N, C-alpha and C positions, 0 to 999 in steps of 0.2 A: 896634424891635431897638436901636436906639440908645440909648434910656432903660434897658434891659435891661442893656446894655453896662454903660452908667453906673453903674449900682447894683451889677452883681458887681465893678467896678473901686473901688467904695468900701468893698468889705468885705476887696479884696486879689487880687478873681480878676480875671486879664485886665488888672491895673493894672501902672503902671511901676516898674520893678527899679533896684536903684541898686547897684554892684559899686565900693568901693573898692579902687584898686591901688596897694601901696606901691613908690617906687623902690628902697628897702631895709627890711628889717625887723629892723634888729639895729642898734641906736642907744645911744647913753650917753645922761643928761640934758643938757639944754643942746644937743642936737644939733637939726639944720632935719628937720622931718617931711616928705616930698616924697611926691608921686605924682600921681595923676590919679582921676577920681572919672568913673567910666563910667554913664551912664545910658541904659535902654533906655525908648522908650515900650511902652505897652500897646494895647489894642486900641482906645481912647478917647483924645482930647487930654485932659491935666492940667495944671491951673496948678501948679506947686509956688510956694510962696511962700519958701521959703528951703531950702538944704542945710546940713545943720550937722555936725560931726564933734565927739565927745566923745572925750577920754583917762581911761579908767577904771580902777580897779583897787578890790580889797577889802582888809579889815583886819577884825583878831578883835576883840571885845569882850565883855567879861564883866558880864551881869548879874544879882545874884542868885544867884552860883556857878554861873550856867550861860553858856558861851561859845557865842557866835553870829559870823555875818561879816556886815559890812555892806559897802555898796557905795560908794563915793567916785567923784566927778567930778571930777578933778585940773585939768580943763580945757574951756571948749566953745568952737569956732569956728564961727562962721557963715563958709560958704564962697563964696556966692553971692546974689544980687538975686534977685526973682522972675523966674521964666523960665515958659514955656508948652513941654511936651514932646507932638509931634504923635505921633499912631499909628504904633509900629515906628521911631521917630526914634531915631537914636544919637548921642549927644553926649558929648565926654572933654573935662571941664573939670579944669585943673593944681589942686593947692592945695601950700601950704608953711606951715607955722607950728613954732616951737620947743615941742620938748618940755621942760615943766616941770624946773627945777632938784631940785626935791622928788621926782620920780618915782620910785617905787621898784625896785629892783632885781629882775630874774626869777631871781632865785635860789631853789631849792627849788622847792617847787607856787605862787609868788606870781605871779599875774596881772596883766596889764596889758595892755587891748587898746584899739582904737579902733572906736567905735561912729558908724556914717554913717548920717544918717535923711535923709529927706526930708518937709517939712511942707505937706501936701496938705490943706486945708481939706474938711471933711465926706467924708474918706476916712483909712482905715486907712494909716498911714505906714508904707511899706517901708523896710527898715533893711540893714545890713550890720555884721557885726563882725569883725575882723581882729588877732589876737594878735600883740604883738610883742615881742621880745626886746630886753632893757634890762641891758646891758652895765656893769659900774664906769666911772665916768670918770676919768680918770688919775689924778687927785688923789686919789681914792677908793681906786683901785688899790695906788698908792704904801702907804698910809698902811695897811692892810691887810696889805701885805707885812710893814713895820715891826714891826706888833703882832706879826705871827708869829715875826719875829728874835728879839724878846724872850723868846719862851716862852710862847706860845700858840698854840692851834689852833682854827681855825674851827666850830664844832659846829652853830650851827642861826642860820636866818635867817627872821625873819618880823617882819609887820607887824600892830601891836598900836596897840589905844586909849590914848593916854597925854595927860593934860588938862593935864600940868605942862609938859612938853616940845613938844606939837603947837603948830605955828603956823599956817601957810595953812589945814592940813589937822588932821582932829582925830585923827590916830594920827603914829607914826614908825616907822620900819624898824629893828628892832634887830637886832644882828650880835653873836651871844654865843659867845664863845671858852672855852674849856675850859685852866685851865695844863697845863703839862707839864715834866717833870723836877722840879728842886728848888722849882719854884714853886708846886706842890702842895699842899704843907706852908704855904703864907702864903696863898693865894689860893684861894676855890670857883669864881668864876666872875668874866667882866668882860664886860661890855655895851657896845657902842659906838653911837652914834648918829650920824650923818653931815648936816648940814645945807649943801649943796653952794651955793656963789655963782660968777657969773664969774670972779670976782678972788682966790677962796679957799674956804676949807674948814674951817666951826666943825664942832668935835667935843666931845660929852660922852660923859664916862666913867662907867660906874656900875663899882665893885669890891665884889664880895661877899667878903670876907675870911674866912677860917677863923677859927672862932671855939676861944679856948681858956682855958680853968678856967672858975669859976662865972661870976665877970662878962660875958667874951666870950660863954658859951654863953647868959645873957638877952638881950645885946643881938643876939646873932644871932635869938633867937626873937622879938625885936620889930622886926626891922628897923633896928634904930637905927645900924648902920654902915653902910648901905648909902647913898651921897651921889653926887650928879653931880659930877666935875671938869669944867672947862672947859677946851677949847685950841683958838687959832684961829692956822691956818696960813696965810699969805698966800701968794700965787703964787710968791713969791721963798724961801718957806720951804721949799715942795715941791719946789724946785730943789736943796735940798742932797743931799749924797751921804745912802745909806740910813742909814749907822752913825748920822749925826746927827740924821736924823729920829728916828730908833727911840730915842736917847737922849732927846731932847724927850719923848718918849710917856711913857718908862720913869720920868722924874723925876717928871711930871704922874701918871701912875696909882700908882708903888709906892713913892713916898719916905717915906710914913707909917705904911708896913704893918711889922711887926716881921718881922725875917729868923729 
């Protein structure tokens, strides 16, 4: 009977279970993710080599004019050493780690979740997934407000493959703004990309100007007008009044665009 139970446990029937319980599921990049891993033993003792937790998201990638979603592991954390979980035993293990600074915000339909798993040899690894809410870091929030104050409205947010701007990961999160008011005659679109750090915020802007005349129309058609403009804001810069911060951004993005 014991052998039969072990056989069933190896395919997940009557096996150990894992449940991650977060202290809070609403976070900003750079926050500490804390909580407890709750383990419940199955019908037989099982040796767990390790307990791990992944931070996972998805991004879009276009290949041969077809768009598809790809999974990206932002971080992997090993939470414990080898342990033996006895039948029907319950264990609660605390965990804590830093949410990566480049974790995308869960705006729109962008998912970010934690996948917890038990590594058990010769058995199906039990797992648990928990979606989290990732809000803008205060640095990002202030810049988003400043951009809207100079005449732009946030239109769309998504994660997309970007070989040029991607760093630790093969994608970036693009914040797409559309102009309002008189800016509509000068700018088609403004894309913003954040690279958050503990002591500041690096930003890239991609300005799509409206085409004027034959030459401008040709530039627009071949995407020659689209260029990245970089701005680094230190923690001190981000303490500036909103009006001064907005002026810095306006100079960086709109200075060379005809009025």
